[in-house]
N, C-alpha and C positions, 0 to 999 in steps of 0.2 A: 209556585208553580200550580198551574191549573189541573185539577185531577182529570185523569182519563175516565171517560165515561162508558159504562156497560149497562145495557138494557137488558132485562130478563123478566120473566114471568114470576119466578120464585127466587128470592134470596136467602140463603140459608147460612146463619151464623153458627159455626160448630162443624168440624169434620170428623167427629168420631162416628160410631157405627149408627147413631140416630140419623145424623145429618146426611151421612153417605147412603144409607139405605132409603130414605126420603127422596133424595136425588135420583137414585136408581130406578125407584118405582115411578116416579113422575116422568123419567124419560121413556119408560115403557108406554106411558099414555100420550107420548109425544109433547110433553110439556117441558120447556127448557128451564134450567136452573144454575145458579152459580153457588158454590160452596167456598167459605173462607174459614180459616182457622190460624190463630196465633201459633199454634206448634207446628214444627215441621213434621213431615211424614215418618222420618226416622225416630224423633222423639215418641210419637205415638205408638208406633209398632215394637218399639224396645221397653215400653213401660210394662212391667209385670202385672198382668190382671187375670184373676181366675176366670172361669166360666162354666156355668152350667146351663144348657140351652132346654127350653121347654120344646115338646114335640112340635109345636106350630110354628115355632122360631127355626127350627131345622128345615121344615117344610118351606118357610118363606124364602131362606136363602138358596134351597135348591130348585123350588118350583119357579122362582122369578128369574132364573138364570144367573144369580150372582156366582155360585160354585157349587159343586158336589164334594168339594174336599172334605167337608164335615163327615160324610159317610165314608171316605177313604181313609181318614186320619183321626176322626173323633171316635169316642167310645160310647156306645150306647149301655146306658145303665138300666136294667129292668127293675131296680129297686135300690132301697138303701138299708142300713142298718141302723136302728136305734139302740144304743148300749147303755144300759143302766143296771145298777146292782151287780156289775161285773159280768154281765151276760149280754150277747148280741141277739137282737131280735130283728128278722128281716121283714121289711114291707115290701110286698111283690107288686110293683106297679103294673106289671104286664098282666097278672092274674086279676087285679082289681079294676083297672081301667083300660087295660089293652094298650098302654102307651109306655114310651121310655123317656128318660131324661138323657141327655147327651153331654158328656164331658168334652168341651171344646173352648179353650181359652178365648177370652174376649179379644185378645192380641190377634189371634188368627181370624176371627170375625172381621177385625177391622181391615186385616191385610186382604183378605178376600173381597171386601167391599171396595178397597182403594184400587185394587187390581182391576176389578170390574169396571169402575168409573174410568181408569186409564184406558181399558180395553174399548170402551164404549165411546171414547172421546169426551168424556164428562168435563166440565169446566170447575175444576177444583183447585183451590189456591192455598197452599200451606205456607207458613212462616211469615205470615202478615204480622202488622203491628198497628198500635194507635187506633183501634177499632171503635167506631161510634155508630149508633143506628139512630135514624132522624125520621121525622114525619110519619110516626107510626099510625095515626089516624087519617092520613091524607090520602089521595088516590095514587101516590107513587112514593111509599116508604123507601128509604135509602141506607145503605151501608157504606160508611166512609172510613178509609184505611190506607196504610202505606204498604205496599206489596214487598215481597222479598228482596226485591232489587232497589227499593227505595223510592220508588215512584208512587206518588199520591194516586189513589183510586177512588171511583165513585161508582157504586152499583145502584140502580133505580129498578125497582121491581114492583109487581102487582100486590104481591104477598111476602111477607118476611117472617121467616121461622126462626126462633132463638132455640138452638140445639146445643147451646154452649156450656153444658156441664152444671155441676153443683154451684159453682160460683158464678153463675150466669150474670153478664151485664145487661142482656136483653131483658131479663125478668125484672131487673130494678128500674127500667123504663116504664113499667106499668104504674100509673098514679097510685099513691097510697090509698086514696079514699075509694079507688076502684079494685082493690086485691084485698085477699085475706090469705095470710100464712099460717099453716099449722106446723107446729115443730115439737119434737121430743128428742132429748139427749139422753142417752142411756148411761148407767153409772160404771159401765165396764167397756172393755175393748177386746179385740183380738190381737194376739201375739202370733205373728204368721211368719212361716220359714219356707224356704225352698231346700230341699235335700237331695244330694246324688245318692239315690237308694233305689231298691227295687220295691214295688209296691207291697204294702203291708196287707192289703185287702183287695177284694176284686171290684168292690163298689165303696161309696162313700160310708163312713162310720161317725154318726152324730153321737156323742157321748155325755152323759150326765154322771159326773162323779162327786164325791165328797169334796174333791180339791178345785171343783169348778168344770167348766164345759171343755170340751176338746173336738175337734173335727179332724179326721184323717181323710185326705183326699188324695188324688193322683193327678199327675201330668202326663207321664210318658212312662214306658218301661224302666227308665232310668233317673227320672226326676220327679219328686214328689212334693206335694203342698200339703202343709198341716198348720193347724192352729190351735191355740188354747186360750181360754179366758184369762185376762189379766187386767189390772188397773189402767185406766186411761192414759195416765202419766208415767207409765212405766219406761224405764230407760234401757233400750236394748243393748245398750254397750256394757250394762251391768250383768248380762246373760252369756256365759261361755257355752260352748256347744255341749260340754258334758251336762251342765245344769239345764239347758234346754230339753235334753233327751231323757234326762231323769224325771222331769217334770211331766213330759209327754207320756213317757212309760207307766208313771205312777197313776195317771188319770185313766188309761185304758186298761190297767191290770185288773184281773178278776179270776174267778175259780175255773174258768174256761182255759186258762194260760195263754190267752191272746197277747203278743207282743209286737213291737214295731220294728222294722227294719231300719237299721240306722245308717247314715252316711255323712259324708261333708256337707255342711250347710253352706249354701251359696248366697242366700239372701235372708234377711230378717227385718220386720217392720212392725209397728203397732198400728192397728186399724181402728179408729174410733167408730162408735155406732150412734147413728143419727136417723131419725124420720122426720121427713119434710114433705109437705104438699102445698103448692100454691094454687089458689083458686080466685078466678077462673084462668084456664088455659089459653084464652084469647083476650086480646085487647085491641080493637080496631082491625088493622091489617096485620098485627102482630100475632103469632101463635106459638106457643112454648111446647116442647117435646122433650122426653127423657129427662135426664138429671136437672135440667134447667127447671123442670116443673115439679119433680119429686124425688126423693131418695128413700131408700128402705134399708133395713139391717141386712147383711149379708146371709143371715141364718137360712132365710127362705129361697135364695138364690133367685131373685125376682127382678133386680135391677136393670140388667140388660135386656131381659125379657120384656119387661114394661116399656122401655125405650122403643123397642121394635114393634110392639103392639100399638104404641102411640102413632108411629109414623104409618103403620099399614091403615089406620082410620084416617089418618091426616091425608094421605096420598088420595084416597077415595073421595073424600069431601073437596079437597082441592081440584081434583079433576072435575067434579060437579059444577063447582064454582066457575071454573075456567070455560068449561064447554057450554055451560047453560048461562054464563054470565050472572050467576046467583050467588052472590056474597051471603045470603041467608042460609045456604047449606052449611056454612062454616059455623052456625049457632050450634050444630048439633055435636061438634067436635069435643068441648068441655064435658058435657054430660056423659057422653060415650067413653071418652078415655078415663075421666074419673071414677065412674063406676068400677072399672078394673083396678084402677090404683088403690081405691080405699079396700077393696077385696083383698089385694096384695099386702096393703099396710096390715091389716088384720091378721093374714096368714104369717106374715114375717114377725110381728108381735107375739102370736101365739108360740111359734116355733122357739122364738128366742126366750120368752119367759118360761117356758116349759122346761127348758134344756140348762139354763144358765143359774149359776148361784147368784142370788139377789142380795145386794147388801143389807145386813140386819136380819136376814133370814133366820127363823127359829127352826127348831126340830120339826114342829108342826109343818112349816112351809116345805121343808125338804120331803117329807113323807108325803104331803100332798102332790108335789111333783111326781114323786115315783108312782103314787096311785094314779094320776093322770097318764103317765107313759104306759103304764100296765094297762089302762083302759084302751088307749090307742092300739096297741098291739094285740091286744086280747079281744078286739071287737072289729068284725068286718066293716061296720059303719065308720068307727073311728079311722082304721087303716084307709078306707076309701077317701075320706075326707082328706087325709094327708096326700095320697096319691094323685088325687085330682088338683089340689093346690100345687103340689111340686112339679108335676108334668104339664100343668098349665090347662087353664079353663078354655073352652073352644073360643076361637077368634070370633 
């Protein structure tokens, strides 16, 4: 069967937040696009994903007209607690840098963006299969796929964007001789749970303990997200609810009497830690964005924010390339995006290694971590660095 041909300016592989936000921003500039994703919309919006948004990410959602729901249903956090030695120390973001971070799940960001593209009659095609990208260095790159109804489709575009996640097929199309991949696998993971319980703290609590790291987060008034450091090959089925709560309680215990509100655990999973960067983020008329180009450990809450920062830059440069017929404008994409990516890699690595128990750590290593934590909370300069990185560097 001959594929049905669609002609557009920008073809986008990946219908997650990065792909949908890029499509939205391009539409605001009058540039047409088509977005495709092998997942159904239902699959994406029912996948449990945490979410901490930087201040500029919130402004991007609201000011670009996606939705103001983050202001109505999200939770602004003016700081976090660093807990070590059994005591919590608050880092006051508002006082230090005048900004907040927002607790707003990535799932809700996706729903807002998907609703906005539907509202604005955007061309987004979920549930496709057999996706291939072709002719990336020619004048008309293409996306070949079979749609949800089993009909072969072909999209031809001026520019093709790979926003297809950490297992990106688009990324693999960059010739090996023209790419460089930087990769780090961490020797631990997070055991994450969702629990039906009241919040245990008003803001996130990042905990360093003798038993390892723990993060106490929130979702709603009745549903909470929590994590503790574990072995990457930990078997979740070996952990009963009683065992999980005992482990979490032991990690946050201290002389101040802080305890967690417990409840029924509705989800549990092991989240592995990886850092990855692909350079460059452009090959011919292919441009990479979000997890397709880079991933970071979750400790610094940078993943989704980096994806949104990527497409903010990319939308600006694509508009210039289209309006001025200047492909050279896209040469600036990799350097601008990667500058922020590597800053975020450092911030995430710093937060991770400061708070987690490292394999083979000696008593000296542990005491050094405690000294580092004390320096951060005891110094305006140290606390400001954390606040700047966590709430986001200016766009």
